[in-house]
N, C-alpha and C positions, 0 to 999 in steps of 0.2 A: 757474752750476752746469751741468755737462754730463753726459749720461747715455749709457750703452751698454747694449744688451740682447742676450741670447743664449738660444736655446731648446735644451733637451736632450730626449732621448727621454722620453716620458711626459707627465705633467700639470704639470710644474714650469717656471716661467719666472723667470729671474733678471735683475735690473737692477743695474747698478753705477753709482753716482753719486759723482762726485769733487768734493768741496766744499773749496775753500781755506779753512782756518781761521785761519792766521796766516802770516806770511812764512816760507817754507821748510818749511811743514807742510801736508800734505794727507792726509785720511783717507778711505778708501774705504768706502762703505756698501753692503751687499748686501741687497736685498729679495727674499725668496723667496715666491712666490704659489702657492697650491695650490687645487685644486677646492673644497676644504672652505671656502674663503674666509678661512682663517687666513693672516695675513701675518707673516712673520718678518723682523725688522729687526736687523741687527747691524753693528758697526763692525769693520773689519779692522785690529786693533791692530798687526799685524805690518807694515802698510804705512806706519806713521807714520815720518817722517824722524827720525833720531836726532840730537837736539841735546845729549843728556846725556853726560857723561863722568865716570867714576869713576877717580880717581887713587889708586893704592895707596901706602902708606907705603914708604919705602926698606927693602929687604930682605924684603918680604912677598909678592913675586911668584912664589916658587918653586912653591907648590901650583898656581897657575894655569898656569904653564909646563908643569907635569906633568899638565895636563888634568884636575885635580880640578874638579868642576862647582860648587863652593861658594866664595863669597867672604864671609868673616865680617866683621861690622861693625868689629871691632877692627883689621882689616887696611887699612881705608880711611883715606886721608889727607884727602880732600875730594871733594865732588861738584860738578861745574861744569855750567852750562847750565840751561835751563828744562826740568825733568824732574819728572814726577809718579811716585809709587809705582806700579809695574806697567809703566812705560815701559821700552823698550829703551835700554841704555846701552853705550858702549864702555869697556872696562876697560883702563887703561894702567898701566905701571910709574911710578915716581916721576919719571922723566925724560920721560914722555909717550909712550913706546914702546907701540904696540898689543900687547895680550895676548889679549883675547877679547871676545865680545859676549854680553850676557845681559839679564835683566830685573831691575829694582831693586825693593826693598821696604825702606824705612828702618825700618819697624815690626818687622822680623824680625831676629833675631840673624844669620841667614844673609841678608845684605843683597842679594847678587846671586846669581842662579842662572844659570849659564853655558850657552849654547846652541851656540856655534861659536867656533872659534879661527882661523877664516879671515877676514881683514879684508875680503875681497871678496865673502863670502857674504851675501846679503840674507836677512833673516828675514821672509819674506812668505808668501803662501798656498802657493807652490811649495815653500818650505822645510818647512812643516808637512805638506804632502801627501807629500813625499819621506821625512820621518822616520817617518810613520805607515806608509808602504808598506814601509820597511825593517823596522820592527817586525813587521809582518804576515808578511813573507818569512821572518823567523826562526822563525815558528810554523807554517810550511808542513807539516811532518810531523804536527803535531797537527790542523791544519785538514783534512788528508786522511785522518785516522784515523776510520773509521766507528764505532769503539768508544768514542770520546771526543768530546764536543761542549762541554766546559767547560774553559777554560784562560785564563791571563792573556795578553792581547794586547799591552798596553803596560806596561812595568815602570819607569816614571818615569825617573830619572837613568840607569839602566842601559841604557835605550833612547834616550838622548839627548833625552828629553822630561821634564826635571825638574818634579816636582809633578803629573804626569799618570799616572793608573792607569786602565786599561781592561781589564775582564774580560768574556769571552764566556761566556754560559750559554745554550746552544742557540741560539734565534733572537733572544735579547736581549743587549744590551751594557749593562754597568754602568760608569759613569764616575765617577771621583773627581778633582776639581781641588783639590789640597791646598795650593796656593800662590796668592797674589794674581795673579801674572803669568799663570798658566794659567786662573784663574777669569775674568779679563778677556778671554781668548781662547777661552772655551768654545764660543761659538756658531760660530766659524769652524772649530774642531776637529770639532764635531758635524756640520757640513755636509759635511765630508770623510768622517767615519765612516759617515754615512748615504748617501753617494753611491754608487749602483750601479756607477758606473765605477771605484770605488776598491777593490771587493771582489767576489769571485765569489759571495759569499753575504751580501747586504745584510741588516741586522737588521730585525726586525719592530718593535722599539722600543728606545729608549735611556733608561736610568733613572739618576738621580743619587743617589749615596750620599755626599754631601758632609757626613757627620756625624762625621768623624774629628776628635778633639780637637786634632790638630796644626794645624787651620785657625785656631784661636783665636790661635796664635802669629803668624799672618799678618794678624791683624785682620779675619778673615772669620767670618761666622756659620755655624752648623751647619744644614744643610737637606737634605731628600731630596725626590724627586718625579720625575714623568715629564718628560723633556726633549724627546722626539721619538717619533712613532709611537704604537704601541699599548701600553697598560698591561700589565705582566707579570701572569700569574695569581698568586694568593696562594701557591700551591704549584706551583712549576715543576719538572717532571721533567727531569733531565739524565742523560747517560751518562758514566761514567768507567771506562775500560778494561773495558767490557762490563757494569759494575755500574750499577744504576739508583738515583738518589737524588732525593729531593724537597728543594728549596731555597726559601728565602724571601728574595727579592731586596730586599724593602722593609725588613725589620727583622732579618734574620739576621746572624750574626757576620761581621765584615769586610764583604765585598760579597755574602755569602750562603752561602759554603762555603769551607773551607780548601783552596783549589786548590793551594797550595804543597806539600801533603803527598801529592799523588797518587802519586808514585813510592815514597814511604816506606810508604804503606799496603800496597803490593804486596810490598815487601821484608819488612815485619814479618810478613806472612802466611806467608812461607816458614818461620817458626818456630812456626806455629800448629797444624799437624796433630797431632791426638791430645792437645792441650794444654788445660789449664784456664787460661783467659785472663782477666786483669783489665785492663779498658780504662778508664783514669782520665782525667778531663776529656774525656769521650766526645763531648760536643756531640751531633751528629745521628747518631752511630754509625758513622762511616766505617771506622775501624779494626776495629770489631766485625763489620761486614758482611764485610769481607775475611777476617777470621779464621774466621768460620763457614763461608764458602765454601771455605776451605782445609782444612777438616776438624777444626776445634777441637772438643774434647769439650764444653766449656761456655764461655760468655763472660759476664762481669759488666761492665755499662756503668755508670760512676759519673759523675754531673754534678750541679751545684747547681740546674740549671734543669729544672723539670718539663716545660716546653714543648719544650726540646731533647730530652729523653728520649722524649717523645711522638713527636717526629719520628723519633728513632732507631728506635722500635718500628715505625713505618710503613715506614721504609727496610728494616728486616729483613724484614718481610712482603713488600715490593715485590720483594725478591730471592729469595723462596722459602725464607727461613731459618726454622727453628723459633724460637718465642719464647725470648728470653734474659732473664736477670735484669737489671732496671733499678733502680738505687739512686739516689735523690735525696738529696744531702747534701754537706757540705763534704769535699773529698777528703782533707785531712789527718786529719780526725776519723774518716772511714770507714776509712782505712788503719790508724789507731791501734786502732780497734775490732776489725778483723780480726786485728791482731797480738795483742791481748789475748785473743782467742778462739781463737788458734792456727790460724787459717785460712791455707792456703797455695795457691800457684799455680805453674804451669810457665812462664807468660809474663806479664809486667807491662808495660803500655804507658803511658807518662806523656807527655801532650801538653798541658802547662799553658798558660794565657794569658801574655801578656807581664807579667813581674814588675817590670821596670825601664823607666820611660819617661824618666828623667833620670839624669845621672851621680850625683846625690846619693842615688839609690835603689839603686844597684848593690850596696852592702854588704848591705842588708836582702834584696834579691833573691837574693843568693848564699846567705844563710841559708835562705831559702825553698826554693831548689833543693836544697840539701843535705838539709834535713829530709824533703822528699817522696821523694828518692832513697833516703835511709836507711830510711825506712819500707818502700819497695818492696823493697829488698834483703832486709829481714827477713821478707818474705812469700814469697820465692822458694824453691822446693825445690832441692836440689843438682842442678846441671846445667841449671837453668832459665835463662831469658833475660829481660833487661831491655832494653826499647826506650825510650829517654828523650830528650827534646827540650828546647830552649830557643829561643824566638822573640824573645828580648830582644836587639836589635841591640847594645846597650851591654855585653852579656855576651859576650866573645869565645869562640871555639871552644876556645882554650887554657885560659881561665879555667873554662869549663864542664867540661872534662875534669878539671881539678884539683878542682872541686867534687865530681864523682862519685867521684874518687879518695878525697877526704876522707870521703865517705859510706861507701865500701867499708872503709876502715880502722876507722871507728867501728862498723860492722856486724860486723867480724871475718870478712868473706867475701873469698875470692879471686875477683877479677873480671877477665875477659879481654875486651878489645875485639875484636869480630869485624868490625864495619863502622862507618865514619864516614858520617854522613848529612847531607844539605843540602837546600835547596829545589830544586824541579823546574826543568827546563831552560827553562820558560816564565817563570821568575823569574831571568834571567841575572844574573851578577855581573860588573860592569865593573871591569877591573883597576885603572883609575885612580880608582875609587870603591869602596874596600873596604867602605864602609858599606852597600852593596847586598847584602852577605852577612850576613843576619840570622838565618836558621834553621840551627841546628846540632843534630846528634843522634848518638847512639851505640847500636849494638846490642852488648850484652855478654852473655857466658856467665858464670854465677854458680855458684861451688862452695861 
């Protein structure tokens, strides 16, 4: 075994040990030593020589040639070579022609997640560093915005890093490794994310939110916890377009806050001045805070969670807003109750959770979206506005618009679309990966 060492500015010393494991395979181990005496040991999975090859069935190579980053198990003819799940593999057509390189997981329906279509590009530490740098470069306007310090830094496949999500909340990063391939490379990715040389504003700490159910499909357990640096506070204050919000990075929805709705909160507030607003599925009150600050006459925040509405109350106070009505209850039942009582509003905002997580659930999800939009339409005063969303990726924008159309017919209301909404620019949509477009919304005028 041979070793090399290098010192960097500060109190960190790194040693790289190159140990031959088998003929044609060498794995690089990186040991990071700090003053605290903690030693981090990791394997550099990207340095492993590729012995595995995935050969596609005849006629199944078109999506890969079109640079879609997923290879489904049904498209694979056979796997050759000594390869374990999580290892890098070269994907070829049925005749052996190179198509792409990615990492394998036989336990998943998405058997290979593709990383590069260049046969000469090595997937090593330099590769990961370059991809993370490109993702950060795409967020430069947000990074330089003094009024916003919370945004998505890495959006998985859309940033060429399938299975990896990184969100920034002030001085902390929250990381999700949603696939086996990324989970095996997490330590290497953390070393880059925490490296002061990689960012003008290194994080105070990095926290794992690997509690998304999609990990189960990869054969991974659900877990959360501190990965590097300092623990985040129980309630961390962030800035979003000058508004102040408290977020819970440990147990809050998603990674702590609905960062993808940042631009839409501002757009919805344009219709709030002088309005009686009903904010349904309010969570921690983001849309409500924007509405009050835009001059809403009143805001009712509805959510099933007492804890979420308690946080919404604190967020309203944090932004100097007068106390608003907070209603704990099932959204469908609360809206039915308002309908039966004859209560009405000038603006209704619907931001429900994901109703469909599999294709088999789309039909029931469509019914749910129609029901909630029908109830909202019946509560709106003539000339009022409906701001409605779906974050179910399996429900297309076209289908969602048809669902709202059906609700308008059943409600007997004339509904005009004023704006089409989508996720923020820090959640980019890759043209070769339409699945990265999951959030869709409409701003409608209702007569």
